[in-house]
TILO-460075 format. One record per residue: residue number from 1; residue in three letters; x, y, z of N, C-alpha, C in turn. Coordinates in steps of 0.001 Angstrom, whole numbers, plus 524288, in hexadecimal, padded with zeros to 5 digits. Example, Ala and Ser with C-alpha at 12.3 -4.5 7.8 and 13.67 -1.06 7.14 Angstrom:
2
+-----+--------+-------+-------+-------+-------+-------+-------+-------+-------+-------+
| num | residu |  n_c1 |  n_c2 |  n_c3 | ca_c1 | ca_c2 | ca_c3 |  c_c1 |  c_c2 |  c_c3 |
+-----+--------+-------+-------+-------+-------+-------+-------+-------+-------+-------+
|   1 |    ALA | 83386 | 7E9C6 | 81E78 | 8300C | 7EE6C | 81E78 | 83390 | 7F31C | 81E78 |
|   2 |    SER | 83232 | 7F736 | 81BA8 | 83566 | 7FBDC | 81BE4 | 83264 | 8001E | 81EBE |
+-----+--------+-------+-------+-------+-------+-------+-------+-------+-------+-------+
//
This chain:
126
+-----+--------+-------+-------+-------+-------+-------+-------+-------+-------+-------+
| num | residu |  n_c1 |  n_c2 |  n_c3 | ca_c1 | ca_c2 | ca_c3 |  c_c1 |  c_c2 |  c_c3 |
+-----+--------+-------+-------+-------+-------+-------+-------+-------+-------+-------+
|   1 |    GLN | 44DC0 | 7BF09 | 5EC5C | 4539E | 7C027 | 5EC8F | 45704 | 7BC9D | 5E98A |
|   2 |    VAL | 45A3A | 7C01F | 5E637 | 45DA4 | 7BC96 | 5E380 | 4634D | 7BDD1 | 5E43E |
|   3 |    GLN | 466C2 | 7BA06 | 5E650 | 46CA4 | 7BBA5 | 5E65D | 46F37 | 7BA12 | 5E21B |
|   4 |    LEU | 472BE | 7BDB3 | 5E01E | 47614 | 7BCB1 | 5DC85 | 47BAD | 7BCE3 | 5DDC3 |
|   5 |    VAL | 47ED0 | 7B8F3 | 5DC58 | 48430 | 7B852 | 5DD88 | 48785 | 7B7D5 | 5D884 |
|   6 |    GLU | 48B2A | 7BC15 | 5D7EA | 48E61 | 7BB64 | 5D2C6 | 4933E | 7B982 | 5D4D3 |
|   7 |    SER | 49637 | 7B781 | 5D0BF | 49AE4 | 7B492 | 5D13C | 49E06 | 7B58C | 5CC57 |
|   8 |    GLY | 4A36D | 7B452 | 5CC79 | 4A681 | 7B40F | 5C7FE | 4A992 | 7B937 | 5C65D |
|   9 |    GLY | 4A92B | 7BC48 | 5C8EB | 4AC8B | 7C125 | 5C88A | 4B219 | 7C063 | 5C9A3 |
|  10 |    GLY | 4B57C | 7C40B | 5C87D | 4BAC9 | 7C2F6 | 5C929 | 4BE86 | 7C720 | 5C664 |
|  11 |    LEU | 4C391 | 7C72C | 5C6BD | 4C750 | 7CA02 | 5C43E | 4C926 | 7C710 | 5BF62 |
|  12 |    VAL | 4C8D6 | 7C96C | 5BAD9 | 4CA68 | 7C761 | 5B5A1 | 4CD5B | 7CB30 | 5B276 |
|  13 |    GLN | 4CF41 | 7C95E | 5AE5F | 4D2A5 | 7CD11 | 5AB57 | 4CEAB | 7CDDB | 5A6A7 |
|  14 |    ALA | 4D057 | 7D2E8 | 5A476 | 4CCF5 | 7D495 | 59F5A | 4CD53 | 7D004 | 59B6A |
|  15 |    GLY | 4C90E | 7CE33 | 5995F | 4C81B | 7CA70 | 5952C | 4C6DB | 7C578 | 59721 |
|  16 |    ASP | 4C6E1 | 7C49E | 59D20 | 4C555 | 7BFCC | 59EFA | 4BF4C | 7BF59 | 59F51 |
|  17 |    SER | 4BD4F | 7BB23 | 5A117 | 4B7F7 | 7BA47 | 5A196 | 4B66B | 7B96B | 5A740 |
|  18 |    LEU | 4B1F0 | 7BA2F | 5A90F | 4AF6D | 7B8A7 | 5AE2C | 4A9E9 | 7B6E0 | 5AD11 |
|  19 |    ARG | 4A82D | 7B3BE | 5B081 | 4A2A8 | 7B240 | 5B09C | 4A08E | 7B3E1 | 5B5FD |
|  20 |    LEU | 49CD2 | 7B718 | 5B666 | 499AB | 7B73B | 5BAE0 | 494E6 | 7B4AE | 5BB99 |
|  21 |    SER | 4938E | 7B2FA | 5BFFD | 48F10 | 7B01C | 5C165 | 48C2C | 7B2E9 | 5C567 |
|  22 |    CYS | 48715 | 7B294 | 5C564 | 4839B | 7B4DA | 5C9CB | 47EF7 | 7B043 | 5CA79 |
|  23 |    ALA | 47F3C | 7AECD | 5CF52 | 47B92 | 7AA6F | 5D099 | 4778C | 7AD63 | 5D3C3 |
|  24 |    ALA | 4732A | 7ABF7 | 5D281 | 46DF7 | 7ADF3 | 5D4FA | 46C01 | 7AA38 | 5D8B3 |
|  25 |    SER | 469EA | 7AC21 | 5DCF1 | 4673A | 7A840 | 5E10F | 461CF | 7A97D | 5E04B |
|  26 |    THR | 45EAA | 7A720 | 5DC90 | 4595F | 7A7F4 | 5DC18 | 456C3 | 7A2B2 | 5DA03 |
|  27 |    ARG | 45237 | 7A152 | 5DA68 | 44F8E | 79D81 | 5D800 | 44C8C | 79EEE | 5D2CB |
|  28 |    THR | 44D7D | 7A372 | 5D21B | 44A7E | 7A624 | 5CD24 | 44D92 | 7A895 | 5C998 |
|  29 |    PHE | 45274 | 7A710 | 5C92E | 45685 | 7A97C | 5C629 | 454EB | 7AB6E | 5C0BD |
|  30 |    THR | 45119 | 7A848 | 5BDF4 | 44FB0 | 7A945 | 5B93D | 44BAC | 7ADE4 | 5B961 |
|  31 |    SER | 44A23 | 7AFF4 | 5BDFE | 44781 | 7B45C | 5BE11 | 44A62 | 7B968 | 5BE09 |
|  32 |    TYR | 44F9A | 7B995 | 5BD57 | 4530C | 7BDDB | 5BDA6 | 45567 | 7BE6E | 5B8F4 |
|  33 |    GLY | 455A2 | 7C308 | 5B818 | 45A05 | 7C482 | 5B355 | 45F4E | 7C6C4 | 5B677 |
|  34 |    MET | 463B8 | 7C51B | 5B3C8 | 46858 | 7C5FF | 5B690 | 46BE9 | 7C991 | 5B45C |
|  35 |    GLY | 46EBA | 7CCD1 | 5B6F5 | 471B4 | 7D082 | 5B48F | 477B7 | 7D101 | 5B728 |
|  36 |    TRP | 47B40 | 7D2DC | 5B467 | 48063 | 7D3D0 | 5B65C | 481C1 | 7D984 | 5B5F8 |
|  37 |    PHE | 4839C | 7DBA3 | 5B9DE | 4851D | 7E12D | 5B9EE | 48A51 | 7E148 | 5BC84 |
|  38 |    ARG | 48C45 | 7E589 | 5BB9D | 4928A | 7E61B | 5BD7A | 492D9 | 7EC36 | 5BFFD |
|  39 |    GLN | 496BE | 7EC82 | 5C3B7 | 49888 | 7F259 | 5C4D6 | 49D60 | 7F298 | 5C634 |
|  40 |    ALA | 49FF6 | 7F60D | 5C309 | 4A561 | 7F72F | 5C294 | 4A63F | 7FB9A | 5C6B3 |
|  41 |    PRO | 4AAC8 | 7FB9C | 5C980 | 4AC63 | 7FF9D | 5CD23 | 4AB6A | 80580 | 5CAE1 |
|  42 |    GLY | 4A865 | 807FE | 5CE52 | 4A6EE | 80D56 | 5CCC2 | 4A2B3 | 80DDA | 5C897 |
|  43 |    LYS | 4A04D | 8098A | 5C6E9 | 49C57 | 809B2 | 5C2D2 | 49751 | 80780 | 5C4E6 |
|  44 |    GLU | 49357 | 80957 | 5C2C2 | 48E08 | 8063D | 5C374 | 48DA0 | 800E0 | 5C194 |
|  45 |    ARG | 4897D | 7FE71 | 5C43F | 48920 | 7F8E2 | 5C231 | 48645 | 7F8E9 | 5BD02 |
|  46 |    GLU | 4876B | 7F57B | 5B9B4 | 485BD | 7F50C | 5B496 | 4843C | 7F003 | 5B332 |
|  47 |    PHE | 480A0 | 7EFA6 | 5AF91 | 47ED0 | 7EAA6 | 5AD7C | 482AC | 7E834 | 5A9DF |
|  48 |    VAL | 483FF | 7E3BD | 5AA7F | 4876C | 7E0CC | 5A735 | 484B2 | 7DCFD | 5A37F |
|  49 |    ALA | 48100 | 7D943 | 5A57F | 47EE5 | 7D50E | 5A252 | 47A16 | 7D3DD | 5A5B4 |
|  50 |    GLY | 475C8 | 7D0C3 | 5A285 | 47224 | 7CF08 | 5A4D9 | 46F28 | 7CA7A | 5A1B1 |
|  51 |    VAL | 46C03 | 7C759 | 5A3F2 | 46952 | 7C329 | 5A1DA | 463D5 | 7C2DE | 5A443 |
|  52 |    THR | 460A9 | 7C198 | 5A0C9 | 45B1F | 7C15D | 5A29B | 459D6 | 7BBBF | 5A5A0 |
|  53 |    TRP | 455B7 | 7BB20 | 5A797 | 45419 | 7B6AA | 5ABAB | 455BA | 7B12C | 5A81E |
|  54 |    SER | 453C0 | 7B1DE | 5A2BB | 45478 | 7AC96 | 5A112 | 459E8 | 7ABD3 | 59DA0 |
|  55 |    GLY | 45D45 | 7B06E | 59DE6 | 461D2 | 7AF9C | 59B3A | 4613B | 7B0E3 | 59526 |
|  56 |    GLY | 45C74 | 7B20C | 59435 | 45ADB | 7B327 | 58E9B | 45D07 | 7B803 | 58C0B |
|  57 |    ALA | 45DD8 | 7BB57 | 58EFA | 45F6A | 7C11A | 58D3A | 4648D | 7C2C5 | 590DB |
|  58 |    THR | 46820 | 7C4FA | 58ED2 | 46D10 | 7C78F | 591D3 | 46D9B | 7CC86 | 58F99 |
|  59 |    SER | 470AC | 7D021 | 5928F | 47254 | 7D519 | 5916F | 4775E | 7D663 | 5937E |
|  60 |    TYR | 47A05 | 7DA06 | 59100 | 47EF8 | 7DB76 | 5931C | 4804A | 7E190 | 5920B |
|  61 |    ALA | 483A5 | 7E3A5 | 595A6 | 48645 | 7E891 | 594C4 | 488CE | 7E870 | 5906C |
|  62 |    ASP | 4898E | 7ECCB | 58D86 | 48C65 | 7ED14 | 588E7 | 49216 | 7EC16 | 58A8B |
|  63 |    SER | 49415 | 7ED64 | 58EA2 | 49A3F | 7ECD7 | 58FE7 | 49B5C | 7E745 | 59084 |
|  64 |    VAL | 49716 | 7E38F | 59148 | 4996A | 7DDFC | 591F7 | 4964C | 7DA81 | 58CEC |
|  65 |    LYS | 493C4 | 7DC68 | 589FD | 491A8 | 7D99A | 585F7 | 4960E | 7D716 | 58280 |
|  66 |    GLY | 4957A | 7D1A2 | 58145 | 4996C | 7CE90 | 57E7D | 49D11 | 7CCD6 | 58241 |
|  67 |    ARG | 49D40 | 7CE94 | 58701 | 4A182 | 7CC77 | 58A3F | 49F3B | 7C95F | 58EDF |
|  68 |    PHE | 49B0C | 7CAC2 | 590B7 | 4984A | 7C88A | 5955E | 49406 | 7C5AC | 5939B |
|  69 |    THR | 491CD | 7C164 | 5963A | 48CFA | 7BE49 | 594EA | 48AE9 | 7BD15 | 59A61 |
|  70 |    VAL | 485B5 | 7BDB3 | 59A96 | 4831A | 7BD3B | 59F64 | 47F49 | 7B80F | 59DA8 |
|  71 |    SER | 47E80 | 7B505 | 5A1F6 | 47B4B | 7AFAE | 5A0A8 | 4793B | 7AEA2 | 5A61F |
|  72 |    ARG | 475AB | 7AAA9 | 5A62A | 473DE | 7A89E | 5AAA9 | 472A5 | 7A34B | 5AA44 |
|  73 |    ASP | 47298 | 7A106 | 5AF4F | 4715B | 79B07 | 5AF4B | 46D17 | 79AD9 | 5B367 |
|  74 |    ASN | 4684A | 79A7D | 5B1E5 | 463A5 | 79AB7 | 5B575 | 46355 | 795BA | 5B895 |
|  75 |    ALA | 465AE | 790FB | 5B730 | 4660B | 78CD9 | 5B9EA | 46970 | 78CB9 | 5BF5C |
|  76 |    LYS | 46D36 | 790E0 | 5BE7A | 47063 | 79237 | 5C2C1 | 47034 | 79750 | 5C544 |
|  77 |    ASN | 46C32 | 79A0F | 5C3E1 | 46B14 | 79EEE | 5C68B | 46FA1 | 7A235 | 5C5AC |
|  78 |    THR | 4722D | 7A271 | 5C1A7 | 477D1 | 7A530 | 5C126 | 477F2 | 7A86A | 5BBD3 |
|  79 |    VAL | 4796C | 7AD6F | 5BC86 | 47ABE | 7B012 | 5B788 | 48024 | 7B120 | 5B714 |
|  80 |    TYR | 48242 | 7B11D | 5B209 | 487B7 | 7B1B6 | 5B151 | 48903 | 7B6B7 | 5AE22 |
|  81 |    LEU | 48DA0 | 7B8EA | 5AEC8 | 48FCF | 7BD04 | 5AB12 | 495AD | 7BB0D | 5A96B |
|  82 |    GLN | 4954C | 7B944 | 5A4D4 | 49A2F | 7B80F | 5A22A | 49D17 | 7BC2B | 59FB3 |
|  83 |    MET | 4A1DB | 7BD86 | 5A1CF | 4A44C | 7C217 | 5A062 | 4A983 | 7C158 | 59DD6 |
|  84 |    ASN | 4AA04 | 7C2AD | 59888 | 4AE8C | 7C186 | 595AE | 4B142 | 7C659 | 5942B |
|  85 |    SER | 4B5D1 | 7C5CF | 59240 | 4B8D3 | 7CA68 | 5901E | 4B852 | 7CED6 | 59417 |
|  86 |    LEU | 4B913 | 7CE13 | 598D6 | 4B8B8 | 7D20C | 59DBA | 4BCB5 | 7D697 | 59CD9 |
|  87 |    LYS | 4BABA | 7DAA2 | 59E2C | 4BDB3 | 7DFD0 | 59CFA | 4BEA2 | 7E2EB | 5A319 |
|  88 |    PRO | 4C217 | 7E53F | 5A425 | 4C2CB | 7E838 | 5A8BF | 4BD82 | 7EB7C | 5AA1D |
|  89 |    GLN | 4BBD8 | 7ED1C | 5A66C | 4B67C | 7F08D | 5A7A5 | 4B1A5 | 7ED76 | 5A8CC |
|  90 |    ASP | 4B269 | 7E7E0 | 5A931 | 4AE39 | 7E4B2 | 5ABE2 | 4AF53 | 7E419 | 5B160 |
|  91 |    THR | 4B30C | 7E582 | 5B340 | 4B3AC | 7E5FE | 5B8CA | 4AFE4 | 7E7E0 | 5BB9A |
|  92 |    ALA | 4AD04 | 7E515 | 5BF12 | 4A8CC | 7E700 | 5C177 | 4A6F2 | 7E2AE | 5C654 |
|  93 |    VAL | 4A319 | 7E42A | 5C9D0 | 4A061 | 7E044 | 5CC32 | 49B2B | 7DF65 | 5C934 |
|  94 |    TYR | 49AA2 | 7D9F1 | 5C812 | 4961C | 7D7BA | 5C58E | 49272 | 7D5FF | 5C877 |
|  95 |    TYR | 48DCF | 7D7D4 | 5C7FA | 488D5 | 7D681 | 5CA9C | 484A7 | 7D3A6 | 5C70C |
|  96 |    CYS | 482C8 | 7CF22 | 5C93B | 47E44 | 7CCDB | 5C757 | 47908 | 7CEE1 | 5C9FF |
|  97 |    ALA | 47580 | 7CEBE | 5C666 | 470B3 | 7D17B | 5C8FC | 46C5C | 7CE06 | 5C643 |
|  98 |    ALA | 467AD | 7CDF0 | 5C946 | 462D5 | 7CB60 | 5C78D | 45E0B | 7CE74 | 5C7B9 |
|  99 |    VAL | 45AD1 | 7CE45 | 5C324 | 45603 | 7D1A4 | 5C3A1 | 4512D | 7CD3D | 5C2DE |
| 100 |    ALA | 44D3E | 7CE58 | 5C5B9 | 448AE | 7CA27 | 5C546 | 445BF | 7CC57 | 5BFFE |
| 101 |    SER | 446E9 | 7C950 | 5BBCA | 44473 | 7CACF | 5B703 | 444B7 | 7C650 | 5B35A |
| 102 |    GLU | 44029 | 7C55E | 5AFE9 | 4402E | 7C158 | 5AC97 | 43F4C | 7C45A | 5A747 |
| 103 |    ALA | 441C9 | 7C876 | 5A74D | 441FE | 7CC3B | 5A226 | 4458A | 7C914 | 59E10 |
| 104 |    ASN | 44506 | 7C9E2 | 5993E | 44808 | 7C7C4 | 5955F | 44C17 | 7CBE3 | 5932E |
| 105 |    TYR | 44D9D | 7CF33 | 59647 | 4519F | 7D33E | 59576 | 454CC | 7D3AD | 59A54 |
| 106 |    VAL | 45936 | 7D5B2 | 599C7 | 45DCC | 7D66B | 59DE1 | 45D0C | 7DC0A | 5A053 |
| 107 |    LYS | 45C6D | 7DB78 | 5A5C9 | 45BE9 | 7E0F5 | 5A7F5 | 461F1 | 7E240 | 5A94C |
| 108 |    LYS | 462C4 | 7E7A0 | 5A8BB | 4680D | 7E9B1 | 5A90F | 468CD | 7EE45 | 5AC71 |
| 109 |    LEU | 4649F | 7EF38 | 5AFEC | 46515 | 7F3EC | 5B2FF | 465CF | 7F14B | 5B92B |
| 110 |    GLU | 46919 | 7F3D4 | 5BBDA | 46A02 | 7F111 | 5C0ED | 464D3 | 7F11E | 5C470 |
| 111 |    TRP | 46234 | 7F59E | 5C3B7 | 45D62 | 7F5B7 | 5C7AD | 45975 | 7F1D6 | 5C6C5 |
| 112 |    GLN | 45A1B | 7EEBC | 5C19C | 45598 | 7EB5A | 5C08B | 4571B | 7E5B8 | 5C30D |
| 113 |    TYR | 45B99 | 7E5B3 | 5C50A | 45D01 | 7E076 | 5C79E | 45BEC | 7E06B | 5CD63 |
| 114 |    ASP | 45A28 | 7DB4A | 5CEF9 | 45775 | 7DAE0 | 5D468 | 45CB6 | 7D91B | 5D882 |
| 115 |    TYR | 45FC4 | 7D614 | 5D635 | 4638A | 7D3AD | 5D92B | 468EA | 7D3E1 | 5D783 |
| 116 |    TRP | 46D0E | 7D467 | 5DAFA | 471B6 | 7D54B | 5D945 | 47615 | 7D1B1 | 5DBFE |
| 117 |    GLY | 47A25 | 7D00E | 5D987 | 47E43 | 7CD78 | 5DC9F | 481FF | 7D09F | 5DEAB |
| 118 |    GLN | 48623 | 7CE43 | 5E1FD | 4894A | 7D1E7 | 5E432 | 48DF4 | 7D3E0 | 5E0A6 |
| 119 |    GLY | 48EA0 | 7D1C5 | 5DC1D | 492C6 | 7D350 | 5D87D | 4981C | 7CFDB | 5D8A6 |
| 120 |    THR | 49A45 | 7CF3C | 5D41A | 49F2C | 7CCEB | 5D416 | 4A344 | 7D06D | 5D0C2 |
| 121 |    GLN | 4A74F | 7D0FC | 5D31F | 4ABB3 | 7D453 | 5D0FC | 4ADCC | 7D1AC | 5CBF9 |
| 122 |    VAL | 4AE05 | 7D52A | 5C7D7 | 4B185 | 7D32F | 5C2C6 | 4B54B | 7D713 | 5C1FC |
| 123 |    THR | 4BA0E | 7D5CA | 5C1A4 | 4BE77 | 7D98A | 5C0C6 | 4C1FB | 7D74A | 5BC4E |
| 124 |    VAL | 4C21E | 7DB43 | 5B885 | 4C53F | 7D96C | 5B35E | 4C9E4 | 7DD36 | 5B33C |
| 125 |    SER | 4CDEA | 7DAD7 | 5B2B4 | 4D2D6 | 7DDCE | 5B31F | 4D4B4 | 7DE36 | 5AD55 |
| 126 |    SER | 4D7E4 | 7E26A | 5AC19 | 4D9AE | 7E2D0 | 5A6F7 | 4DF1B | 7E0EF | 5A5DE |
+-----+--------+-------+-------+-------+-------+-------+-------+-------+-------+-------+
//
């Protein structure tokens, strides 16, 4: 069992930056690929960004490419999502997820992930 705890959400203005963190409680963090998803009001949850177990590969949704950066620190069992140039349409609850995988590609589908955090709210005002 892996517990994931997100932090770093908040209320910001358009153009601002935020960094989300997700701390994982596991001794085998490097056995997991990590992903960030988000769910806006009235919409389905969608893939935002992901990173492989080693950090060697990342992937992004088209809507955040060039603005968001996903990274991980395996020594700290933590994955990050640096969000720059935030837009009102980035407003959502952001979820961290883990998949038991040592694949060298990022998984992008909800059902592929084994563990989920509780989510952290990000609100971007115009």
